[in-house]
C-alpha positions, 0 to 999 in steps of 0.5 A, a space after each residue: 321324160 328324160 332323166 334329171 342329170 345325175 345326183 339332181 331330183 327332178 324338182 329343185 328351190 332358190 332361196 335368198 337371204 341377206 346373209 346366204 353364208 350364215 344361213 348355210 351354216 343355220 338350214 344345216 345345224 339347224 333342220 339338217 341340210 348338208 352343203 353339196 357345193 358352196 360357192 364364194 365369190 372375191 366379195 364373200 358373197 354367195 354366189 351358188 350353193 347346194 344344201 342337201 336334204 338326203 336325195 331332196 337338194 335345195 341352192 341358197 344364195 345372196 340377195 340380188 338387184 336387177 342387173 345384166 346376170 339376175 333379171 329378176 330381183 331377189 329378195 330373201 321375206 325379211 326384205 319385204 316385210 316378210 313376206 312368201 311366195 314359197 313355202 316349202 315341205 321336206 319329209 323326214 322318218 320322226 316330226 316330234 324329233 326334227 322338231 325338237 332338235 329344230 327348237 332346241 337350235 333356235 327355230 320358230 316352231 309356228 305350227 307345233 306337231 299335228 297330225 293331219 289325216 283325209 281319210 282312208 282314201 288319202 294320207 295321214 301324216 305328222 307336220 309340223 312348220 317351221 320360219 328359219 333365220 329369214 322368215 322363209 317358210 318350212 313344212 316339215 312333215 311324217 308320213 303315216 298313211 299310205 292311201 288305200 288306194 
């Protein structure tokens, strides 16, 4: 397998929001993402953005209806009754501290920090769940123990 392009992870995800500009600001302030690139169109619409968290990368954009440049509709969970077709997992150094920061900044914590331990042959993580300002589901995890194998 060839390496990905320089500066890009092997896989990344794109999220769509009714108000991508507000979402970008929120994700940076609440969860600690940093803007690497933000392309704003003439109408103020976010055409493309890249937010990084360590070596991880997500793209954030405004919703779009199906047309010549968008073969599928792109929607926020808020625009489809709160449904989610994906959730994102981000590894952090300290799940408790990250949760406290997110809570203090206004994130909705949907699962309080808890330890998931799958036994000595597997791993143990400290993890919590949060919902962003438009309903995307996020998991933040701190590895406590790696598999013994």
